[in-house]
N, C-alpha and C positions, 0 to 999 in steps of 0.2 A: 370609545374609538379604539380601532385595532391599528397596529403598526403597519402602514402600507407596504413596507419593504418585506416584512414577514408574510403578509397575505400573497404578494407576488412570488415569493420563494416557495410557498406551499402549493400555489396553484400551478407553477411551472415545474412539471415533473422532470427528473432526470431523463435525459435522452436515451441512456442506456436501459434504464428500467422501463421506460415507455416502449422501447423496441422489444424488450423481454416480454411485456405484457401483450404487445401485438402478436408475439410469437405464440403465446398460450392460446390466444383466440384463433390464430391461423391453424394451429395443430388440431384444435377441435373441428375446424372446417374440413381440412384435407388429410388429417392423419399425422401423428407426431413423426412417423418415419419419412415423411415428405417435406418436413421443415428442417432447415439447417441453420440452427441458432448458435451464432458465435458472439452473442451479445454480452453476456455477463460473466464475471469471474467467480462462479460458483463451483468449488472443487468437485470434480467428478470422481475422484479416487476416495474411497471410504475412509473414514478415520482409522488409524492403525488398531489392530486387534486389542492391543494393550490398553489403548484409550477407551474403547468401547467396553472392554471388560471392567475398567475402573469405573465408568459411569454406572454399569449395572450393580457393581460392588457398593457404591455410594448409595444408590437407591435402595439397597437391601439392608442397609445398616439399621440397627435398632435405635440409635441415637439420632432421631430425626430432627430434633431441635438444633443439633449441631449442623447436620447436613442442610437444612433449610433456613437456619436462622442467620442473623447478622454475624459477620466477622468484624474485626477492627476496620475503621474507615480506610486505613492504609493497605488493608489485606491481612489475612491470617499470618502470624509470625512463622508458623511452620512451613507455610507456602513460600513466604519471601526467603526463608532460610534455604529450602531446596533450590529455588531459582538462582540465588546468589552462589550457591555451591556449583551449580551447573555452569554459570557464566565464568566463574574461576577456573573450572576444569577445562573448558573449551577455549577461553581467551585469555587466561591469566588476568582476569579483569580486576582483581582485588576488591571485588564488590562485598558489601555488607547487606545484610537484610534491610538495614536502616535506609539504604539507598533506593529501595524499590517501593513505588506506589502502584498498587493494582487498580486497574480500571475496567470499564465495561467495553473492552476492545480498544483498537488503535485511535478511533475517532475522538473519544474523550481524552485519551492520553495526549493527542496533539493539541486539542483545544485548551486543556488545563496547562499545558507547558507554554503555549503562546500567550495565553492570558497572563500567566506569571511574569512573562517578559515584556508585556505590552505597556510600557510607559508612554506619556503623551508624545505623539509624533512617531511612534514606533514603526519601522519598515521591516517587512519580512520578504525575503528573497525566495522565489521558486523558479525552478529551472524547467523550462518546457522541453519535452512533453511532461505534464504533471497530472496527478490525481485531481479530477475536476472539482473536488469539494475543498481543495486548499484555499482558493479565493473566498469561498463561502465562510469557512472557519476564520479566516484572518479578519475579514470585514465584520463578522459577528462579535469578535472580541475587541473591535475598535482599532485595528491595525491597518496600515496601508499595504496593499499588494504591490510588489515589485517582480516583474516577469523578465527573466532572461530568455530571449527567443531561443527556439530549437536550433541546435547545430545539425543540419540534415546531412552533413557529410558522413557522419557515423552515430550521431545521437549520443555521443559521450560527453563527459564533463571536460570543458576546455577553460582553463584558467583566464585566458585572454578575453573570453566571452563574459566571464563573471565580473572581472575587476571593475569595469565602468559602472556597475550597478551598486557597488558597496559605498555608502555614504555615512556621514556622521550619525544618521538616524537608523542605520541597520542594526536591528537587534539580533536577527538570526537569519540563517539560510536553511532551508528544508532540502535534505537530501534523501532521495528515495531510490535505493539500489538494493537488489535488482529492481528495475524501474517498471512501474505501471504508467504508460502502456507499451513501452517500447521493448521491454525484456533485456535491456542493455544493463550490464554490470559495471559500475565505475571502477576503474582499476586503482590499485594502491598508490601509484605514482601521481595520478591525477588529484587524488584525496590528500596526498602529502603536499602537493602544490597549493591546494586550497587552504590547507592548515597554515602554511607559511604566509599566505596572503592575509588570512584573517588575523593571525598574530600581528602582522604589520599594521593592518588597519585598526586593530583594537588599541594598539600603542598610539596610533595618530589620534584616534577619537577620544581615547581616555576612558573607554568602557569596554568590557568584554563583548565580543560578538560571537554568539553561539552557533553551533551546528545542531539542528534538530534532526535526528537520524530516524526516518520513518521506515521500519524494517519488518514488515509483514511477510516479505518474501526471502528473507535471509537464507533460509535453508533450501531454496529451490534454485539451485545453480547447476549447470551442466558443463561438459567439455573440459573438465578439470579447472574451471574457473572457481573463484572464491570471493565471496563478499567480505571485504575486510570489516573487522570490528572497529568502528571509527573512533570510539573513545581511546584506543590504543594509538591512534595517529594524531588526533587533536584533542587536547585536554578539555576544552570547553564544549564538549559534545553531551547532549541529552538524548537517550534513546527512547523511542516509542515503539513498542512491540506489540504484536498480536499473534495468537495461535490460530487464527481464523484460516489461514492458507497452509501453513506448514502441517497442522494436524487435522485439516479438513473440518473445522469447527466454526463456520461463520456465523451460525445461529447462536452460538453460546456466549458471544460477546465477552471475551476474556483476553486481557492484555495487561501491560504495565508501562509506567515511566521509570526509567533508570537515570538517576542523577549521581554520577560518580563523584567520589570525594575530591578529585583533582580539579573538578570544574570550578570556576571562579564564583565565589559566594555560594558554595555548594549547599550550606545548611539553610540559608535564607531562600535559596532557589527551591530546595525541596519543599520548604514550608509554604513558599508561594504557589508551588504546584498543588499542594494539598489544599491550600486555601481557595485556589481558583477552582478546583474540583468540587469543593464545598459550595462555592458560590454558583457554579453551574448545575449543581444537583447530581454530580457524577461521584458519589461516594458508595462504598461497599459494592465491590464487583460481585457477580453471582457466586454464591458460596460453593455450591456443588462443583462448579467448573474450577474454582480455585483449588479444591481438594483433588480433583482429577489432574490439574497441572502439577500438584505437589508431588504425585506418584509418577507422572509421565512427562516431566519436562525434559528428560534425557532421551525421549523417544524421537527418532528421526524419521522423517517421511519417506515413503517409497515413491521415487520420482520417475521410475522406469516408464510408466504409461505416459507422463507429461513429456518426457524426453522423446519417446517414440512418436507421440502426436506432432511435436513441433517439426521434427525431421520429415515426417510424412506430408505435412501441410506445406512447409516450405518448398520441398522438392515437387510436389504436385502443382503448386501455384506457379513457381518460377518456370517449370517446363511448359506451362500453358502461356507464358508470356507476361505474367505479372512481375512487378518489383516489390520485393518484401525486404524488411530488415530482419536479419537472422538473429534471433534472441539467445542469449547465453544464460537467461535466468528468468524467474517468474513463470507465468503461463499465458503470455500474450505475444502477439506479433503484429507489427506494423505493416499495413498494405498501402502502397501508393495508389491513389485513384488513377486508373488508366485513361479515363476520360471524364470531362466535366469537373465539377467540384466534388469534394468528398461527400457532401450532403446529397448532390445529385446522383452520385454513383450508389450510395446507400439506399436512396428511394427506388432507383431502378433495379437494384439487387433484390429488392422485396418482391418484385414480380417473378423473380426465380425461386422465391422462398428462401432466399439467403439473407440472414439478419446479421448486419455488420455496422456497428456505430461509427459515425464519422469522428475525427479526433479534433474538430474544432473546439469542443469544450475541454480538451487536453492541452489547448494552446499549440496545436500542430495542424494547421489547415493543409488540406491536400492529402491527408492520410487517414486511414481507418484502423480500428483496432479489431483483431481477431482474437477471441479467447480460445486458447488451445486446451483448456481443462474440459474438454468434451469427449464423447465416445470415439474411439478410433474408427468404428464403423461409420459414424456420421461424417467424419472427415472424408473417407473413402467415397461414400455416396454423394457427397457434396461436389466433388471435382467435375462431373459432367455439367452440373449447373453453373459452375464457375466458367467452365469452357464456353457454354451456350451464351452467357452473359457477355463474355469478351467478344466473341465472334459476331454476335448479332447487334452489337452497339458501337463498334469502332468506325 
């Protein structure tokens, strides 16, 4: 017998990836230059030169056993030392290499962290709009999903929206800033207010309530904005990080869990993360990618192309009459459906070869997500299609 829930999960593909696959088929039919695919967050900016050079250097090493062999389950010590040093230089984090557990990207980092915290009856709070896999991850490790509805006034973090959802069963709240799908960057004052709320609720419930900071877009911020390093604001924060977006390495699956010393029960928590990763089969992150990170964790992304894309797309769409949420981070933009439901609008857009996923799976009905990590030329060529779509269907 097979687990019915898993059969259903495997049979029901991600709507974003389904739209992406449709786009591949459509490009073969009408030509890639005639399809405007805003569906998937696949970085269009190449990995920095230093990163590419380091991959070539690793591949050319004579010690192939080291390059392709196992590291410690927690990650190679030299890699953990380099990343801890970088966190200390950037954020005065007071990190030690022993605080870092390397993972195959952000998803295993999140799942291992949540499983480590998932006592019986555990609730995990997520803020809409959210990454669609969060509920899947939480249910898979036996937790209960608690969703704070989106505040569509500005899609920011508002403490009065969160407080009613914090209960004695709350184990953690997941914070994703810069946010996927909105591109909103939660401000320091809002995070400080959340920290005070969680301190109060932790005292009332008699157990620590953690923040799980999901930070794959931490370096992708614009307009002078800054994504605060949340462990410096709230002591009970665990960071789940990935280089997929910042260094354009989504296919290399490399990231980490950072459990700071100041977090409650930090030693047991780190061991629980390691044990959870073991139980889930998420040990020994890709070795070559680890050693590239050792040399390149100080490399910052070139965000000029993403910056130009968001400005061009926002200006172009709003001048046509669309309503968009102006992003200050990541490489996504929310578009409000100008007619029908978001799903209906997405289906109609396909007739114009515009591929835009609706945000119902993100917990944000009525909106769609545009990935701005696309070619600038595609954005410019797509605007006449957006214009025709709006004019012919209102």
